[in-house]
C-alpha positions, 0 to 999 in steps of 0.5 A: 500499500502507498505511504499514508500521506499520499493516499491523503493526497488522493483523498484530496484528489478524488475529493475535488473531482466529486466536487468538480463534477457537481456529485457534491455541493457545499460540506456534502459528501465523504472518503474514507479508506482503509489502512489496516483492521484497525486504522482507516482515513475519512474526510473530516465533516464540515468541510468542501471536498473540493478544497481539501488538502492531505492536513484535513484528513483524519484517522479513525479505528474501526469503531470510527473513534478518533485516533489523529485529526488536526485543529478543529477537525473532526470526522465525517458524521457518516462514519458509521455507514463506512465502518459499516460497509469494512465489517461486513466486506473484508474485500472493500479498501475504499467506501465513496458518498456523494450526491449525483444529481441525476442517482440522488433524484432516483433515490429521491423518487424511490426509483431503483437503478435496475434496468439493464439498458447499457452493456458497461451498466450492466457488466461494471454494476449489475444493478443498483438497490435503493436502501431504506431511508435513514436519518443521517450520522445514526446507525439507522443508515448503516442498518439500511444498508447492511442487507445489501452489502453481500449482493452489490457494490453500489447501493442508492440512499432513500432521499439521500444519495449514492454509496460506492465501495471496493478494493481500492479508492479508484475503483469506488470512485469509478463506481460513483461516475458509473452509476451517476453516468447510468442514471443520467442516461435512464433518466434521458432515456425515459424522456425519449419514450423509454429505454430498450431493455437487454432480453434475459439472453443478453444480460446473461451474456454479458454477465459471462464476460463479467466472468471471463474478465475475472472482475472483483466485488459484488455482482448479480452475475454470481451472487444473485439468490434469484439467479443462482435458483434460475429464477430472473435476476434483479434486473427484472426484480427491481432489486428485490431479489433474495431475501430482501424481497417485498411480499407481492401485497406490498409490491401492489401497494407500493405502486397504488401509492406512488399512482395515486400520488401523481394523479392528485398533482 
């Protein structure tokens, strides 16, 4: 692993990237990197991610307690969410949380990114579910995110933003870029009458390409409980496969609620 100071510079670089790409505003967003099982670097709270320098970066332990912080800097208030990811996914080395405009719009609308419309998105992300709403800086968000961690490398946070994680900081950031690009394409395609989705056979061929590439992380190509049972993959069950599936009655009720809300506007 690179020297600690170099990692701090990388965090600052990624922070500037997400700020310059309008994935965050003001002091939004947070980034962390795992140094070892009990040391993690993270961005501070109350600071714009576009204007950080290495001395801003804090160090915490596996419980989120401060090991080192300069001046008045304190770890991100969302550090609990990051620590839950590291605890449940030992393969993860970095976590990025941001509020990209299109992806966050889908999260606010309660629409998961599950439509297979672009080869790169199917191969890299599979699909992106929505974790139920939780109050920021509390354990509600980590608890909501936890059940998705073993199946996906990217999750939308209901009415909040997006969370991506991977085996390197650059990869975690690239996943955030991919989530936002996927969301933007899906949004624009809907304005043109709706996207043309891949068939089940086409999706499986893309999954096989991913397997041949030996790509790391969690993905429906390998881990979707429905796919293992020979059923439709996450792409056709709106991100509700396996242990977190909605009952049919609950799904109908949710659809009815959204339709009625639109009719009342």
